[in-house]
C-alpha positions as CSV (number, residue, x, y, z in Angstrom):
1,X,-0.7,21.1,-0.6
2,X,-1.2,22.3,3.0
3,X,-4.9,23.2,3.6
4,X,-4.3,24.1,7.3
5,X,-5.5,20.8,8.7
6,X,-2.6,19.3,10.7
7,X,-4.2,15.8,10.8
8,X,-5.9,15.4,7.4
9,X,-6.2,11.6,7.4
10,X,-8.5,9.5,9.5
11,X,-8.8,5.8,10.3
12,X,-12.3,4.5,10.3
13,X,-13.6,1.1,11.4
14,X,-16.6,-0.2,9.5
15,X,-18.3,-3.2,11.1
16,X,-20.1,-6.1,9.4
17,X,-23.4,-4.1,9.7
18,X,-22.0,-1.0,7.9
19,X,-21.7,1.1,11.1
20,X,-18.7,3.4,11.0
21,X,-16.5,4.6,13.9
22,X,-13.6,7.0,13.7
23,X,-10.6,5.4,15.4
24,X,-8.1,8.3,15.0
25,X,-6.7,11.1,12.9
26,X,-3.2,11.2,11.5
27,X,-0.9,13.7,9.9
28,X,0.0,11.4,6.9
29,X,-1.5,8.5,5.1
30,X,1.4,6.3,5.9
31,X,0.9,7.1,9.6
32,X,-2.8,6.1,9.3
33,X,-1.8,2.8,7.6
34,X,0.7,2.1,10.4
35,X,-2.1,2.6,12.9
36,X,-4.3,0.1,11.0
37,X,-1.4,-2.5,11.1
38,X,-1.0,-2.1,14.9
39,X,-4.8,-2.4,15.4
40,X,-4.9,-5.6,13.2
41,X,-2.0,-7.1,15.0
42,X,-3.7,-6.6,18.3
43,X,-6.9,-8.2,17.0
44,X,-5.6,-11.7,17.6
45,X,-8.2,-14.4,16.9
46,X,-11.0,-11.9,15.9
47,X,-12.9,-13.2,12.9
48,X,-11.9,-11.6,9.6
49,X,-15.6,-10.6,8.9
50,X,-16.0,-8.6,12.1
51,X,-15.1,-5.4,10.3
52,X,-12.5,-3.6,8.4
53,X,-10.3,-0.4,8.8
54,X,-10.3,2.3,6.2
55,X,-8.0,5.4,5.6
56,X,-9.9,8.5,4.5
57,X,-9.0,12.0,3.7
58,X,-10.6,14.5,6.2
59,X,-12.5,17.3,4.6
60,X,-12.2,20.7,6.1
61,X,-15.3,21.8,7.9
62,X,-15.1,25.3,6.5
63,X,-14.7,24.3,2.9
64,X,-18.2,25.2,1.9
65,X,-18.6,28.2,-0.4
66,X,-19.8,31.4,1.2
């Protein structure tokens, strides 16, 4: 299904306090998961409870009924 969104997946970082930050948008879910792996590899000695990365489907902004 092609809904016209060339980057329909986003990577979000949620910190320990529940704050969410969009890290990037990707064309495929697999690409988003690869981005998370690269980010986690670069984290080094960061504590595991400092946050987590999520992959989410991006909703189209104009998907509301008219």
